[in-house]
C-alpha positions as CSV (number, residue, x, y, z in Angstrom):
1,M,-48.8,-20.8,65.6
2,V,-47.5,-17.4,66.4
3,L,-43.5,-17.2,66.4
4,T,-42.2,-14.8,68.1
5,H,-38.4,-13.4,68.1
6,D,-36.3,-11.8,70.1
7,P,-35.7,-8.3,69.6
8,P,-32.0,-7.7,67.6
9,T,-28.7,-7.1,69.9
10,P,-28.1,-3.6,70.1
11,S,-24.8,-2.6,68.9
12,A,-21.6,-1.7,70.8
13,G,-22.0,1.9,69.5
14,D,-26.1,1.9,70.2
15,R,-25.6,0.5,74.1
16,L,-22.9,3.1,74.8
17,S,-25.0,5.9,73.5
18,A,-28.3,4.2,75.3
19,T,-25.8,3.9,78.5
20,I,-24.7,8.0,78.5
21,R,-28.1,9.1,77.7
22,L,-29.6,6.9,80.8
23,L,-27.2,8.0,83.3
24,G,-27.2,11.5,82.4
25,D,-30.7,11.6,82.6
26,L,-30.5,10.1,85.9
27,L,-27.6,12.4,87.1
28,G,-30.0,15.2,86.0
29,E,-32.7,14.2,88.3
30,V,-30.1,13.7,91.4
31,I,-28.9,17.1,90.8
32,Q,-32.7,18.3,91.2
33,A,-33.7,16.3,93.9
34,Q,-30.5,17.3,95.9
35,E,-29.7,20.7,94.6
36,G,-33.1,22.1,93.4
37,E,-34.8,23.2,90.1
38,A,-32.6,26.6,89.9
39,M,-29.3,25.2,90.1
40,F,-30.7,22.3,87.9
41,A,-31.6,24.8,85.4
42,V,-27.7,26.8,85.4
43,E,-26.1,23.5,85.2
44,E,-28.1,22.5,82.0
45,Q,-27.4,26.0,80.5
46,V,-23.6,25.9,81.3
47,R,-24.0,22.9,79.5
48,L,-25.3,23.7,76.6
49,L,-23.3,27.0,75.9
50,A,-20.3,25.2,76.6
51,K,-21.5,22.4,73.8
52,A,-22.5,25.6,71.6
53,L,-19.4,27.2,72.2
54,R,-17.0,23.8,71.2
55,A,-19.3,23.3,68.1
56,R,-19.6,27.1,66.9
57,G,-16.6,28.5,68.4
58,A,-16.7,31.8,69.9
59,E,-19.2,33.4,67.8
60,A,-22.4,35.3,68.6
61,G,-20.7,36.5,72.0
62,L,-20.9,32.5,73.5
63,Q,-17.6,32.6,75.7
64,E,-18.7,35.8,77.4
65,E,-22.3,34.5,78.2
66,L,-20.8,31.5,79.2
67,G,-17.8,33.2,81.1
68,R,-21.4,35.5,82.7
69,H,-22.6,32.3,84.0
70,I,-20.1,30.9,85.8
71,G,-19.0,34.4,87.1
72,E,-22.4,34.8,88.6
73,L,-22.1,31.9,90.7
74,T,-21.6,31.8,94.5
75,P,-18.9,29.5,95.7
76,A,-21.3,27.0,97.1
77,G,-23.1,27.2,93.5
78,A,-19.6,26.6,91.9
79,R,-19.0,24.0,93.8
80,V,-22.2,21.9,92.6
81,L,-21.4,23.1,89.0
82,G,-18.0,21.5,89.0
83,K,-19.3,18.4,90.9
84,A,-21.7,17.8,88.2
85,F,-19.5,17.9,85.4
86,S,-16.9,15.8,86.9
87,S,-19.5,13.3,88.2
88,Y,-21.1,13.4,84.4
89,F,-17.7,12.6,82.9
90,A,-16.7,9.7,85.6
91,L,-20.1,8.2,84.3
92,V,-18.9,9.2,80.9
93,N,-15.7,7.4,81.3
94,L,-17.6,4.2,83.0
95,S,-19.7,3.5,80.2
96,E,-16.7,3.9,77.4
97,Q,-15.0,1.3,79.6
98,L,-18.2,-0.8,79.5
99,Q,-18.2,-0.1,75.4
100,R,-14.3,-1.7,74.9
101,G,-15.8,-4.8,76.6
102,W,-18.8,-4.8,74.6
103,V,-16.7,-4.2,71.4
104,L,-14.5,-6.9,72.2
105,R,-17.7,-9.5,72.6
106,E,-18.7,-8.2,69.0
107,R,-15.5,-9.0,67.2
108,A,-15.2,-12.2,69.1
109,A,-18.7,-13.1,67.6
110,Q,-18.0,-12.1,64.2
111,A,-14.5,-13.8,64.1
112,Q,-13.6,-16.4,61.6
113,G,-10.2,-17.6,63.2
114,P,-8.8,-16.4,66.6
115,L,-9.6,-13.0,67.7
116,P,-7.4,-10.4,66.5
117,E,-4.7,-9.5,69.6
118,S,-5.7,-12.4,71.8
119,I,-3.8,-14.9,73.2
120,D,-5.1,-17.5,70.6
121,E,-4.0,-15.6,67.5
122,A,-0.6,-14.8,69.2
123,V,0.2,-18.7,69.2
124,S,-1.4,-19.2,65.9
125,T,0.9,-17.0,64.4
126,L,3.8,-18.4,66.0
127,A,3.1,-22.1,65.0
128,A,2.1,-20.7,61.4
129,R,5.7,-19.5,61.2
130,G,7.4,-22.4,62.1
131,V,8.4,-21.8,65.1
132,T,8.6,-25.0,67.4
133,A,6.9,-26.1,70.7
134,A,10.4,-27.2,72.1
135,A,11.1,-23.2,71.1
136,L,8.3,-21.8,72.4
137,E,7.9,-23.9,75.8
138,A,11.9,-22.6,76.5
139,W,10.9,-19.2,76.0
140,L,7.7,-19.6,78.3
141,E,10.4,-20.9,80.8
142,D,12.9,-18.0,80.2
143,A,9.6,-15.3,80.4
144,R,8.6,-13.2,83.2
145,L,6.0,-10.7,83.1
146,Q,5.7,-8.1,86.1
147,P,3.6,-5.6,86.5
148,V,3.9,-3.4,89.0
149,F,1.4,-1.2,91.1
150,T,2.0,2.3,92.4
151,A,-0.3,4.7,94.4
152,H,-0.3,7.4,91.1
153,P,-1.6,10.5,92.4
154,T,-3.9,10.3,89.2
155,E,-6.2,7.7,90.6
156,A,-7.3,9.6,93.9
157,R,-10.4,8.1,93.9
158,R,-11.7,6.1,97.3
159,R,-12.1,2.6,97.6
160,T,-15.8,3.2,98.5
161,T,-16.1,5.3,94.9
162,L,-14.3,2.5,93.0
163,S,-16.6,-0.3,94.8
164,R,-19.4,1.6,94.0
165,L,-18.9,2.4,90.3
166,R,-18.3,-1.8,90.2
167,R,-21.9,-2.0,91.3
168,L,-23.0,0.3,88.7
169,A,-21.3,-1.6,86.2
170,D,-22.6,-5.0,86.6
171,H,-26.1,-3.0,86.7
172,I,-25.6,-1.5,83.4
173,E,-24.5,-5.0,82.0
174,G,-27.8,-6.6,83.5
175,L,-29.8,-4.1,81.7
176,G,-28.1,-5.8,78.3
177,A,-29.4,-9.2,79.2
178,P,-31.6,-10.8,76.6
179,G,-35.2,-11.5,78.2
180,L,-35.9,-9.2,80.8
181,L,-38.8,-8.8,81.8
182,G,-40.2,-4.9,82.0
183,R,-40.2,-4.8,86.0
184,E,-36.5,-6.8,85.4
185,Q,-35.6,-3.4,83.9
186,E,-37.2,-1.1,86.2
187,A,-35.5,-2.9,89.3
188,L,-32.0,-2.5,87.7
189,R,-32.3,1.4,86.6
190,R,-33.8,1.9,90.5
191,Q,-30.4,0.5,91.6
192,I,-28.6,2.4,89.0
193,G,-30.3,5.3,89.7
194,E,-29.5,4.5,93.9
195,E,-25.4,3.9,92.8
196,V,-25.9,7.3,91.2
197,L,-27.4,9.3,94.2
198,G,-24.9,7.5,96.4
199,L,-21.6,8.7,94.0
200,W,-23.3,12.1,94.3
201,Q,-23.8,12.4,98.0
202,S,-20.1,11.0,98.9
203,D,-16.9,12.7,98.7
204,E,-15.3,12.0,95.3
205,V,-11.6,12.0,96.9
206,R,-10.2,11.4,100.8
207,V,-10.4,14.4,102.8
208,V,-7.6,13.3,105.0
209,R,-4.5,12.6,103.3
210,P,-4.1,8.6,102.7
211,T,-1.5,6.8,104.9
212,V,0.8,4.5,103.1
213,L,-1.6,1.5,104.2
214,D,-4.3,3.2,103.4
215,E,-2.9,2.9,99.8
216,V,-1.9,-0.3,99.8
217,N,-5.6,-1.0,100.8
218,N,-6.8,0.9,97.7
219,G,-4.0,-0.9,95.4
220,L,-5.6,-4.7,96.8
221,Y,-9.1,-3.7,95.4
222,Y,-7.9,-4.3,92.0
223,F,-6.8,-7.7,92.9
224,E,-9.6,-8.4,95.0
225,E,-12.4,-7.2,92.3
226,A,-10.3,-8.4,88.9
227,L,-7.1,-9.6,89.1
228,F,-7.7,-12.8,91.4
229,D,-10.5,-13.9,88.7
230,L,-8.8,-12.7,85.6
231,V,-4.9,-14.0,86.1
232,P,-6.5,-17.6,86.1
233,R,-8.6,-16.8,82.9
234,L,-5.2,-15.9,81.2
235,Y,-3.1,-18.7,82.1
236,R,-6.1,-21.1,80.8
237,D,-6.5,-19.1,77.8
238,L,-2.9,-19.4,77.1
239,E,-3.0,-23.4,77.5
240,E,-6.0,-23.7,75.7
241,A,-4.3,-22.0,72.9
242,L,-1.1,-24.0,72.9
243,G,-3.4,-27.4,73.2
244,R,-5.0,-26.2,69.9
245,H,-2.0,-25.2,67.9
246,Y,0.8,-27.2,69.3
247,P,-1.7,-30.9,69.7
248,G,0.0,-33.8,71.4
249,H,2.8,-31.8,73.4
250,P,2.6,-32.3,77.2
251,W,2.4,-28.4,78.4
252,R,3.6,-27.3,81.6
253,L,3.0,-23.9,82.0
254,P,5.5,-22.1,84.5
255,S,4.7,-18.9,86.4
256,L,4.8,-16.5,83.6
257,L,3.3,-13.5,85.9
258,R,4.5,-12.0,88.5
259,F,3.0,-8.6,90.6
260,G,5.2,-5.9,92.4
261,S,4.0,-2.9,94.4
262,W,6.0,0.3,95.0
263,M,2.9,1.0,97.9
264,G,4.4,0.1,101.3
265,G,7.8,-0.3,100.0
266,D,9.1,2.8,97.8
267,R,11.7,4.6,100.2
268,D,12.7,6.9,97.1
269,G,9.7,8.9,97.1
270,N,7.7,8.7,100.5
271,P,9.6,9.4,103.8
272,F,6.6,7.6,105.6
273,V,7.4,4.0,104.1
274,T,9.4,2.7,107.1
275,P,10.6,-0.7,107.6
276,A,7.4,-1.5,110.0
277,V,5.1,0.1,107.6
278,T,6.8,-2.5,105.1
279,I,6.6,-5.4,107.1
280,A,2.2,-4.2,107.7
281,A,2.4,-4.0,104.0
282,V,3.3,-7.4,103.0
283,R,1.0,-8.7,106.0
284,R,-1.9,-7.3,104.2
285,L,-1.1,-8.4,101.0
286,R,-0.4,-11.9,102.5
287,V,-3.7,-12.2,104.5
288,A,-5.8,-11.1,101.2
289,A,-4.0,-13.7,99.1
290,L,-4.9,-16.5,101.9
291,R,-8.4,-15.1,102.2
292,R,-9.0,-15.7,98.4
293,Y,-7.4,-19.1,98.7
294,V,-9.7,-20.3,101.9
295,A,-12.8,-18.8,99.4
296,D,-11.7,-20.7,96.5
297,V,-11.2,-23.9,98.7
298,E,-14.5,-23.7,99.9
299,A,-16.1,-22.8,96.5
300,L,-13.8,-26.1,95.6
301,A,-15.9,-28.0,98.1
302,E,-19.4,-27.2,96.8
303,Q,-18.0,-28.4,93.9
304,L,-16.7,-31.8,94.7
305,S,-20.1,-33.3,95.6
306,P,-19.4,-36.6,93.3
307,S,-19.6,-39.6,96.4
308,S,-17.8,-43.0,95.8
309,R,-21.0,-45.0,96.3
310,Q,-22.0,-43.1,92.9
311,V,-18.4,-43.0,90.6
312,T,-15.0,-44.3,91.0
313,V,-12.6,-42.3,92.4
314,A,-8.6,-42.8,90.6
315,P,-6.8,-41.8,94.0
316,A,-3.3,-41.9,92.4
317,P,-4.1,-39.1,89.6
318,V,-5.6,-37.1,92.3
319,G,-3.1,-37.3,94.8
320,R,-0.3,-35.9,92.5
321,A,-2.4,-33.0,91.3
322,V,-2.7,-32.3,94.8
323,E,0.9,-32.5,95.1
324,E,1.5,-30.6,92.0
């Protein structure tokens, strides 16, 4: 009998290095294909000189040589060079964001008790320090957490760019799945390359100044792509931690988390925010929430397949749950 073993899972640091190397190589291929070998050679020379200047300082005329290469560029070439470096750092930032998730999973796999800095650890600490369930429940009733969204000028990326980066992140995560066939890995790399090409061919920021409602739509991206899924998970983690460390107590979690938004409602800093614009912004937020509720109900309908001919349904508990 021949025993086979899965290869060891690479560390978060190794995955980060491999991801940056892959994305950098793909970006280089895109620059060669879109801008030509000569422009790619200039970009590589500038990159290597910049790395050497950082490592060795202004020795051997590195700074002058770097300045000469940049000074010889045409305006069009300077634009391409700037886009090359901004695109590279955007891909590096994405890789580092993914690495944070990989590190957390490593810690969770190695943890003997509650994961450090988690909700479970916080509740465990409170229980160990003698905080009673009644006292904690009273605190939860009074607690209100309200993150507020704003159209900050440092986040000027278009929603199209954010969506493309999200797909790129999904493909990179897919590469880390165990047991992938060679053709599956190649398919994912091809999809990653297509997204990198799409980023290169797209405007990074809006050419036209965004309207207030454009800012609202951009802010909704974070709700639709992340928060609608993460907030229920947060409540579930809290509920499980409370049940684990305060067994037997009938917990009923209040609504701890609310969200606010300056987008569409800030009359101090934006003269274009009128009452009509605020009404339209609220309407868009409401539609986004209702759209998600409808999608969740449709998904729930697919899950609720048990038949009364197969199982006995207790109507009273179900009715109470619906009313609540």
